[in-house]
DOTI-750334 format. One record per residue: residue in one letter; residue number from 1; x, y, z of N, C-alpha, C in turn. Coordinates in nm, 4 decimals. Layout:
% residues N
aa  i  n_X  n_Y  n_Z  ca_X  ca_Y  ca_Z  c_X  c_Y  c_Z
a  NUM  X  Y  Z  X  Y  Z  X  Y  Z
...
//
This chain:
% residues 121
aa  i  n_X  n_Y  n_Z  ca_X  ca_Y  ca_Z  c_X  c_Y  c_Z
m  1  3.5062  21.4949  -5.7080  3.4657  21.4219  -5.5818  3.5593  21.4641  -5.4690
i  2  3.4973  21.4994  -5.3557  3.5814  21.5310  -5.2402  3.5503  21.4325  -5.1325
s  3  3.6596  21.3804  -5.0812  3.6466  21.2889  -4.9674  3.7045  21.3479  -4.8439
v  4  3.6443  21.3259  -4.7288  3.6981  21.3718  -4.6016  3.8289  21.2974  -4.5673
s  5  3.9339  21.3737  -4.5270  4.0553  21.3240  -4.4872  4.1090  21.4004  -4.3720
p  6  4.2047  21.3497  -4.2932  4.2511  21.4166  -4.1730  4.3030  21.5585  -4.1996
e  7  4.3587  21.5877  -4.3098  4.4141  21.7161  -4.3466  4.2947  21.8231  -4.3619
n  8  4.1736  21.7761  -4.3825  4.0566  21.8662  -4.3936  3.9913  21.8947  -4.2551
v  9  4.0421  21.8448  -4.1514  3.9740  21.8567  -4.0197  4.0583  21.9529  -3.9393
t  10  3.9903  22.0530  -3.8793  4.0524  22.1555  -3.7905  3.9817  22.1448  -3.6577
a  11  4.0506  22.1226  -3.5495  3.9923  22.1195  -3.4190  4.0384  22.2402  -3.3417
t  12  3.9483  22.3151  -3.2731  3.9746  22.4274  -3.1962  3.9280  22.3926  -3.0545
p  13  3.9580  22.4768  -2.9531  3.8991  22.4443  -2.8252  3.7490  22.4446  -2.8188
n  14  3.6809  22.5060  -2.9126  3.5313  22.5131  -2.9043  3.4621  22.4266  -3.0029
a  15  3.5227  22.3821  -3.1139  3.4540  22.3091  -3.2132  3.5518  22.2382  -3.3036
t  16  3.4919  22.1437  -3.3866  3.5633  22.0733  -3.4888  3.5031  22.1065  -3.6328
m  17  3.5813  22.1534  -3.7209  3.5337  22.1864  -3.8530  3.5945  22.0834  -3.9500
t  18  3.5177  22.0254  -4.0353  3.5616  21.9334  -4.1426  3.5301  22.0050  -4.2740
g  19  3.6358  22.0392  -4.3492  3.6206  22.1049  -4.4766  3.5735  22.0118  -4.5788
f  20  3.4823  22.0655  -4.6671  3.4347  21.9883  -4.7793  3.4776  22.0660  -4.9045
a  21  3.3964  22.1362  -4.9764  3.4334  22.2081  -5.0922  3.5084  22.3398  -5.0397
a  22  3.6184  22.3653  -5.1143  3.7005  22.4919  -5.0979  3.7969  22.5004  -5.2226
p  23  3.8497  22.6144  -5.2391  3.9512  22.6329  -5.3484  4.0636  22.5250  -5.3474
s  24  4.1052  22.4921  -5.2287  4.2154  22.3940  -5.2259  4.1659  22.2517  -5.2501
r  25  4.0393  22.2342  -5.2644  3.9772  22.0957  -5.2958  3.8898  22.1043  -5.4104
g  26  3.9184  22.2010  -5.5105  3.8451  22.1943  -5.6388  3.7356  22.3034  -5.6583
s  27  3.6867  22.3683  -5.5553  3.5812  22.4631  -5.5767  3.6449  22.5983  -5.6140
s  28  3.5874  22.6848  -5.7003  3.6393  22.8073  -5.7337  3.5716  22.9257  -5.6641
e  29  3.4408  22.9082  -5.6222  3.3669  23.0142  -5.5619  3.3213  22.9915  -5.4246
l  30  3.2934  22.8685  -5.3935  3.2242  22.8409  -5.2587  3.3072  22.7505  -5.1704
s  31  3.2854  22.7724  -5.0385  3.3444  22.6809  -4.9426  3.2237  22.6181  -4.8615
s  32  3.2312  22.4965  -4.8216  3.1427  22.4272  -4.7438  3.2072  22.3463  -4.6371
w  33  3.1549  22.3315  -4.5161  3.2136  22.2543  -4.4204  3.1133  22.2061  -4.3102
h  34  3.1482  22.1185  -4.2267  3.0721  22.0581  -4.1230  3.1285  22.1164  -3.9893
v  35  3.0373  22.1551  -3.9000  3.0844  22.1939  -3.7691  3.0188  22.1116  -3.6665
a  36  3.1051  22.0607  -3.5681  3.0545  21.9888  -3.4555  3.1019  22.0611  -3.3321
m  37  2.9987  22.1018  -3.2407  3.0375  22.1791  -3.1189  2.9810  22.1128  -2.9978
p  38  3.0650  22.0797  -2.8960  3.0095  21.9992  -2.7829  2.9312  22.1019  -2.6922
p  39  2.8546  22.0466  -2.5992  2.7725  22.1230  -2.5093  2.8516  22.2170  -2.4195
g  40  2.8083  22.3372  -2.3997  2.8719  22.4276  -2.3047  2.9837  22.5096  -2.3760
s  41  3.0116  22.4818  -2.4992  3.1076  22.5557  -2.5721  3.0587  22.6928  -2.6201
t  42  3.1475  22.7939  -2.6344  3.1053  22.9172  -2.6957  3.2196  22.9663  -2.7679
g  43  3.1903  23.0002  -2.8934  3.2877  23.0486  -2.9876  3.3218  23.1997  -2.9552
p  44  3.4359  23.2474  -3.0082  3.4709  23.3931  -2.9765  3.3729  23.4796  -3.0528
e  45  3.3562  23.6015  -3.0054  3.2824  23.7015  -3.0826  3.3672  23.7444  -3.2067
h  46  3.3076  23.7432  -3.3214  3.3803  23.7775  -3.4445  3.2857  23.8155  -3.5524
s  47  3.3365  23.8685  -3.6660  3.2487  23.8913  -3.7782  3.3319  23.8246  -3.8984
v  48  3.2461  23.7872  -4.0013  3.2910  23.7249  -4.1202  3.2580  23.8193  -4.2356
s  49  3.3547  23.8326  -4.3308  3.3303  23.9270  -4.4370  3.2281  23.8865  -4.5406
r  50  3.1802  23.7668  -4.5336  3.0843  23.7139  -4.6339  2.9679  23.6560  -4.5550
e  51  2.8565  23.6563  -4.6267  2.7372  23.5843  -4.5705  2.7604  23.4368  -4.5494
q  52  2.7110  23.3779  -4.4495  2.7223  23.2364  -4.4193  2.5804  23.1845  -4.3937
v  53  2.5606  23.0580  -4.4462  2.4360  22.9876  -4.4326  2.4656  22.8616  -4.3526
w  54  2.4107  22.8506  -4.2340  2.4208  22.7371  -4.1502  2.2933  22.6488  -4.1462
t  55  2.3039  22.5286  -4.1822  2.1841  22.4343  -4.1650  2.2201  22.3293  -4.0586
l  56  2.1437  22.3321  -3.9501  2.1680  22.2436  -3.8414  2.1081  22.1091  -3.8745
t  57  2.1966  22.0093  -3.8497  2.1595  21.8647  -3.8748  2.1374  21.7900  -3.7536
a  58  2.1804  21.8461  -3.6414  2.1590  21.7784  -3.5056  2.1736  21.8773  -3.3959
g  59  2.0901  21.8617  -3.2877  2.1017  21.9450  -3.1781  2.0533  22.0919  -3.1997
s  60  2.1104  22.1854  -3.1138  2.0578  22.3190  -3.1239  2.1748  22.4127  -3.0850
l  61  2.1693  22.5398  -3.1352  2.2641  22.6336  -3.0856  2.1964  22.7668  -3.0556
e  62  2.2614  22.8522  -2.9865  2.2195  22.9903  -2.9631  2.3196  23.0839  -3.0398
v  63  2.2623  23.1731  -3.1141  2.3528  23.2734  -3.1850  2.3091  23.4140  -3.1408
t  64  2.4097  23.4848  -3.1088  2.3876  23.6265  -3.0885  2.4588  23.6980  -3.2060
c  65  2.3742  23.7737  -3.2783  2.4244  23.8402  -3.4042  2.3630  23.9758  -3.4026
a  66  2.4500  24.0764  -3.4157  2.4022  24.2154  -3.4229  2.3148  24.2538  -3.3012
g  67  2.3528  24.1959  -3.1895  2.2843  24.2347  -3.0619  2.1629  24.1520  -3.0295
r  68  2.1207  24.0557  -3.1197  2.0030  23.9774  -3.1065  2.0324  23.8331  -3.0868
t  69  1.9756  23.7722  -2.9904  1.9930  23.6242  -2.9666  1.8790  23.5384  -3.0149
e  70  1.9112  23.4341  -3.0865  1.8085  23.3419  -3.1426  1.8556  23.1981  -3.1128
k  71  1.7630  23.1106  -3.0907  1.7846  22.9658  -3.0811  1.7538  22.8956  -3.2222
v  72  1.8470  22.8125  -3.2665  1.8356  22.7488  -3.3874  1.8458  22.5951  -3.3651
t  73  1.7530  22.5206  -3.4187  1.7388  22.3732  -3.3898  1.7564  22.2962  -3.5188
a  74  1.7863  22.1619  -3.5030  1.8030  22.0778  -3.6177  1.6916  22.0869  -3.7071
g  75  1.7216  22.1023  -3.8466  1.6258  22.1128  -3.9480  1.6066  22.2571  -3.9855
q  76  1.6591  22.3541  -3.9007  1.6440  22.4938  -3.9419  1.7690  22.5440  -4.0063
t  77  1.7630  22.6501  -4.0815  1.8747  22.7179  -4.1440  1.8825  22.8651  -4.0958
l  78  2.0085  22.8965  -4.0608  2.0411  23.0276  -4.0150  2.1237  23.1035  -4.1206
v  79  2.0869  23.2240  -4.1606  2.1583  23.3034  -4.2470  2.2241  23.4174  -4.1657
l  80  2.3589  23.4232  -4.1643  2.4274  23.5269  -4.0966  2.4835  23.6258  -4.1995
p  81  2.4517  23.7473  -4.1803  2.4898  23.8540  -4.2761  2.6432  23.8759  -4.2722
p  82  2.6983  23.9405  -4.3710  2.8391  23.9715  -4.3717  2.8698  24.0869  -4.2752
d  83  2.9870  24.0802  -4.2143  3.0358  24.1902  -4.1228  2.9575  24.2139  -4.0007
a  84  2.8658  24.1283  -3.9585  2.7931  24.1446  -3.8382  2.8593  24.0686  -3.7262
l  85  2.8758  24.1310  -3.6044  2.9363  24.0623  -3.4958  2.8463  23.9417  -3.4611
r  86  2.8999  23.8256  -3.4333  2.8239  23.7143  -3.3899  2.9061  23.6282  -3.2903
r  87  2.8369  23.5499  -3.2180  2.8867  23.4573  -3.1240  2.7930  23.3323  -3.1177
i  88  2.8554  23.2132  -3.1277  2.7766  23.0892  -3.1288  2.7981  23.0147  -2.9912
h  89  2.6938  22.9678  -2.9368  2.6979  22.8958  -2.8121  2.6194  22.7620  -2.8315
a  90  2.6781  22.6579  -2.7776  2.6146  22.5250  -2.7825  2.5622  22.4916  -2.6441
a  91  2.4321  22.5074  -2.6211  2.3719  22.4614  -2.4924  2.3739  22.3112  -2.4907
e  92  2.3620  22.2500  -2.6118  2.3777  22.1026  -2.6216  2.4600  22.0766  -2.7512
t  93  2.5109  21.9544  -2.7652  2.5886  21.9270  -2.8864  2.5107  21.9617  -3.0050
f  94  2.5760  22.0231  -3.1065  2.5053  22.0529  -3.2347  2.6113  22.0157  -3.3458
e  95  2.5498  21.9855  -3.4686  2.6162  21.9692  -3.5886  2.5450  22.0538  -3.6952
a  96  2.6325  22.1068  -3.7797  2.5703  22.1897  -3.8911  2.6591  22.1852  -4.0186
h  97  2.6019  22.2056  -4.1276  2.6687  22.2274  -4.2517  2.6667  22.3790  -4.2812
v  98  2.7841  22.4349  -4.3231  2.8033  22.5820  -4.3465  2.8402  22.6014  -4.4841
v  99  2.7961  22.7114  -4.5524  2.8359  22.7457  -4.6845  2.8619  22.8960  -4.6842
m  100  2.9705  22.9394  -4.7562  2.9942  23.0806  -4.7788  3.0840  23.0986  -4.9013
r  101  3.0901  23.2200  -4.9536  3.1828  23.2513  -5.0616  3.3324  23.2141  -5.0083
a  102  3.4108  23.1663  -5.0959  3.5389  23.1163  -5.0522  3.6394  23.2202  -5.0088
d  103  3.6159  23.3472  -5.0320  3.7108  23.4506  -5.0016  3.6823  23.5250  -4.8660
g  104  3.5965  23.4613  -4.7879  3.5601  23.5225  -4.6577  3.6744  23.5219  -4.5643
v  105  3.6943  23.6303  -4.4827  3.7898  23.6378  -4.3815  3.7164  23.6766  -4.2444
v  106  3.7817  23.6542  -4.1317  3.7274  23.6838  -4.0006  3.7945  23.7943  -3.9361
s  107  3.7294  23.8822  -3.8674  3.7747  23.9900  -3.7859  3.7307  23.9597  -3.6440
v  108  3.8168  23.9880  -3.5417  3.7888  23.9759  -3.4064  3.8030  24.1146  -3.3402
p  109  3.7076  24.1566  -3.2618  3.7173  24.2838  -3.1913  3.8371  24.2911  -3.1094
g  110  3.9113  24.4032  -3.1147  4.0348  24.4233  -3.0333  4.1631  24.3687  -3.0986
e  111  4.1465  24.2963  -3.2120  4.2642  24.2422  -3.2805  4.2835  24.3143  -3.4085
e  112  4.4080  24.3334  -3.4475  4.4349  24.3970  -3.5790  4.4314  24.2921  -3.6866
g  113  4.3947  24.3384  -3.8103  4.3880  24.2426  -3.9296  4.2778  24.1494  -3.9267
t  114  4.2901  24.0593  -4.0205  4.1833  23.9571  -4.0408  4.2613  23.8209  -4.0391
r  115  4.1796  23.7117  -4.0259  4.2191  23.5785  -4.0230  4.1463  23.5024  -4.1352
v  116  4.2062  23.4041  -4.1853  4.1492  23.3122  -4.2885  4.0853  23.1925  -4.2066
l  117  3.9865  23.1392  -4.2595  3.9342  23.0130  -4.2078  3.9984  22.8970  -4.2805
p  118  4.0906  22.8269  -4.2069  4.1677  22.7167  -4.2885  4.0837  22.6079  -4.3481
w  119  3.9661  22.5757  -4.2899  3.8843  22.4698  -4.3326  3.8004  22.5218  -4.4613
a  120  3.8131  22.6502  -4.4833  3.7341  22.7037  -4.5991  3.8203  22.7464  -4.7160
r  121  3.9541  22.7137  -4.7082  4.0492  22.7564  -4.8120  4.0806  22.6482  -4.9010
//
């Protein structure tokens, strides 16, 4: 059983991520988390080394992935392929549940190396 606690919450200038399943919380293969993004926020352009599945539970987002922009609304599920550049924009507040393999890392254009997602570890 995994319960939400303050140490599972990561706030960035663009969104708040609440970690659920992850290796640090008992999962051996998958990570899952909740994302809440306020209106007008835009995340940085980046790629993730693993496929991600986003299911929107409230609001809507715009995602630009591999040069294509799509609108995703509550009740829809978005599958983002591995290693594809993407950027998420919240025209309105949205909430989503995200799942990926636990060993995914992030790359940002123009930056050396990779970053881990703390809420997914």
